[in-house]
C-alpha positions as CSV (number, residue, x, y, z in Angstrom):
1,M,-31.2,59.1,-56.2
2,D,-33.3,61.0,-58.8
3,Y,-33.3,58.8,-61.9
4,N,-34.7,61.6,-64.0
5,E,-31.5,63.5,-63.6
6,I,-29.3,60.6,-64.9
7,K,-28.2,60.8,-68.6
8,D,-29.3,58.1,-70.9
9,E,-25.9,56.4,-71.0
10,G,-25.9,56.2,-67.1
11,L,-29.4,54.7,-67.1
12,C,-28.4,52.2,-69.7
13,L,-25.5,51.0,-67.6
14,M,-27.7,50.7,-64.6
15,A,-30.4,48.8,-66.6
16,K,-27.7,46.4,-67.9
17,S,-26.8,45.6,-64.3
18,G,-30.4,44.7,-63.5
19,D,-32.0,47.9,-62.4
20,N,-35.6,47.6,-63.8
21,L,-36.5,51.2,-62.7
22,A,-33.6,52.6,-64.8
23,Y,-34.8,50.5,-67.8
24,N,-38.4,51.6,-67.5
25,I,-37.3,55.3,-67.3
26,L,-35.0,54.9,-70.3
27,E,-37.7,53.1,-72.3
28,E,-40.1,55.9,-71.5
29,R,-37.6,58.5,-72.8
30,Y,-37.4,56.6,-76.0
31,K,-41.0,55.8,-76.5
32,G,-41.3,58.3,-79.3
33,L,-38.4,56.7,-81.2
34,I,-40.0,53.3,-80.8
35,L,-43.4,54.4,-82.0
36,N,-41.9,56.5,-84.8
37,S,-40.0,53.5,-86.1
38,I,-43.2,51.8,-87.0
39,R,-45.5,54.7,-87.8
40,S,-44.8,55.1,-91.5
41,I,-45.3,51.5,-92.1
42,F,-48.9,51.7,-91.2
43,V,-49.7,54.9,-93.0
44,F,-48.8,53.0,-96.2
45,N,-49.6,49.5,-95.2
46,A,-53.3,49.6,-94.3
47,R,-54.2,46.8,-96.7
48,K,-51.1,44.7,-96.6
49,G,-52.0,42.7,-93.5
50,A,-49.2,43.8,-91.1
51,N,-50.0,43.7,-87.4
52,R,-49.0,47.0,-85.7
53,E,-48.7,45.4,-82.3
54,D,-46.3,42.8,-83.6
55,F,-44.0,45.5,-85.1
56,F,-44.3,47.6,-81.9
57,Q,-43.1,44.6,-79.9
58,E,-40.3,44.0,-82.4
59,A,-39.3,47.7,-82.0
60,R,-39.3,47.3,-78.2
61,L,-37.1,44.2,-78.5
62,G,-34.8,46.2,-80.6
63,F,-34.6,48.8,-77.8
64,L,-34.0,46.1,-75.2
65,N,-31.2,44.7,-77.5
66,A,-29.7,48.2,-77.6
67,V,-29.6,48.4,-73.8
68,R,-28.1,45.0,-73.5
69,N,-25.4,45.6,-76.1
70,Y,-24.5,49.2,-75.5
71,N,-20.7,49.6,-75.0
72,A,-20.5,53.4,-74.4
73,T,-18.4,54.2,-77.5
74,T,-21.2,56.2,-79.1
75,P,-24.1,58.2,-77.8
76,F,-26.8,55.8,-76.6
77,S,-29.5,57.6,-78.7
78,S,-27.7,56.8,-81.9
79,F,-27.1,53.2,-81.0
80,A,-30.7,52.8,-79.8
81,K,-32.1,54.3,-83.1
82,L,-29.9,51.9,-85.1
83,C,-31.0,48.9,-83.1
84,V,-34.7,49.8,-83.1
85,N,-34.8,50.5,-86.8
86,S,-32.8,47.3,-87.6
87,A,-35.3,45.2,-85.5
88,V,-38.3,46.8,-87.4
89,I,-36.7,46.1,-90.8
90,S,-36.0,42.5,-89.8
91,A,-39.6,42.1,-88.7
92,I,-40.8,43.6,-92.0
93,R,-38.7,41.1,-93.9
94,K,-39.9,38.2,-91.8
95,N,-43.5,39.3,-92.3
96,N,-43.3,39.9,-95.9
97,K,-43.4,36.7,-98.1
98,K,-43.2,38.6,-101.4
99,G,-39.8,40.2,-100.8
100,S,-39.6,43.8,-99.9
101,E,-43.2,44.9,-100.6
102,I,-43.9,46.3,-97.1
103,L,-40.4,47.7,-96.9
104,N,-41.0,49.7,-100.2
105,Y,-44.0,51.3,-98.6
106,S,-42.4,52.1,-95.3
107,I,-40.5,55.2,-96.4
108,S,-41.0,58.5,-94.7
109,L,-42.6,61.5,-96.5
110,S,-41.1,64.0,-94.0
111,A,-38.2,65.0,-96.1
112,E,-38.0,68.5,-97.4
113,E,-37.6,68.8,-101.2
114,D,-34.1,70.2,-100.8
115,D,-33.0,67.5,-98.4
116,N,-31.2,64.3,-99.4
117,I,-33.7,61.5,-99.3
118,E,-31.4,59.5,-97.2
119,K,-31.7,61.9,-94.3
120,S,-35.4,61.1,-93.8
121,E,-35.2,57.3,-94.2
122,L,-34.6,54.5,-92.0
123,V,-31.2,52.7,-92.2
124,I,-32.3,50.8,-95.3
125,S,-29.8,51.5,-98.0
126,S,-27.2,49.4,-96.3
127,I,-29.3,46.3,-96.7
128,I,-30.3,46.5,-100.3
129,D,-28.3,46.5,-103.5
130,P,-27.6,49.7,-105.5
131,E,-30.1,49.0,-108.2
132,T,-32.9,48.4,-105.7
133,D,-31.9,51.5,-103.8
134,Y,-32.1,53.6,-107.0
135,I,-35.5,52.2,-107.8
136,R,-36.7,52.8,-104.2
137,K,-35.6,56.4,-104.4
138,E,-37.5,56.9,-107.6
139,D,-40.5,55.2,-106.1
140,F,-40.1,57.6,-103.1
141,K,-40.2,60.6,-105.4
142,E,-43.2,59.3,-107.3
143,T,-45.1,58.3,-104.1
144,T,-44.4,61.7,-102.5
145,K,-45.8,63.4,-105.6
146,K,-48.9,61.2,-105.6
147,V,-49.5,61.9,-101.9
148,K,-49.0,65.6,-102.4
149,D,-51.4,65.6,-105.2
150,V,-54.3,63.9,-103.3
151,L,-53.8,65.7,-100.0
152,S,-54.6,69.2,-99.1
153,D,-51.8,71.4,-97.9
154,L,-53.1,71.0,-94.3
155,E,-53.4,67.3,-94.6
156,F,-49.8,67.0,-95.9
157,K,-48.5,69.1,-93.1
158,I,-50.4,66.9,-90.6
159,L,-48.9,63.8,-92.3
160,E,-45.4,65.2,-92.0
161,Q,-45.8,65.9,-88.3
162,Y,-47.4,62.5,-87.7
163,L,-44.5,60.7,-89.5
164,K,-42.0,62.7,-87.3
165,G,-43.6,61.0,-84.3
166,K,-45.7,63.9,-83.0
167,N,-48.9,63.0,-81.2
168,Y,-52.3,64.5,-81.9
169,L,-52.0,67.2,-79.3
170,E,-48.7,68.3,-80.6
171,I,-49.9,68.4,-84.2
172,A,-53.0,70.3,-83.2
173,K,-50.8,73.0,-81.6
174,I,-48.6,73.2,-84.7
175,V,-51.5,73.5,-87.2
176,N,-53.7,75.4,-84.9
177,K,-56.6,72.9,-84.9
178,N,-58.2,70.7,-82.2
179,E,-57.3,67.1,-81.6
180,K,-60.5,65.8,-83.1
181,A,-59.8,67.7,-86.4
182,I,-56.3,66.0,-86.4
183,D,-57.8,62.6,-85.9
184,N,-60.4,63.1,-88.6
185,A,-57.6,64.4,-90.9
186,I,-55.4,61.3,-90.3
187,Q,-58.3,59.0,-91.1
188,R,-58.9,60.9,-94.3
189,I,-55.2,60.8,-95.1
190,R,-55.1,57.0,-94.6
191,K,-58.1,56.5,-96.9
192,K,-56.6,58.8,-99.6
193,I,-53.2,57.0,-99.5
194,K,-54.8,53.6,-99.5
195,N,-56.6,54.5,-102.7
196,I,-53.4,55.6,-104.5
197,L,-51.2,52.8,-103.5
């Protein structure tokens, strides 16, 4: 049996019944989702003391939870995204003794100006009150403007791709630069963002 030809839902059911190979293949397929769920936290959280590996493990546990609790009523990809993002948000809350400081800095900057902000964010609005949600959206707009002001057009394009979960090679192809240039740009981006936040 070729596991690579099996759909996610089928692999999930096999993994639930104890097939470790099915789980490993499924997790590999969703590695980008898992990494992307924590990526924006660390663009903005360089000086706030969060441990990337801890959040990565929480995201993986969220994925494991998705596999264990999947009931085949929705596409697995949607359910997995919800579980992973919920696990990361819970980890942020546990890690953050001052309320939602890290959460406030974990928004994505990959929204287009015409897009609804909600389209580019994690499933956050359902866990905070309307007043906080409004303030967060205003902070998002202000933060996006600050970031756009300090980054070059190329750096902002690289940041958008990075927050979408692209790796250095993929970003390099999109912006027609080499991987080392992308790495250098991301280091500059982190420094610039750290200085404005």
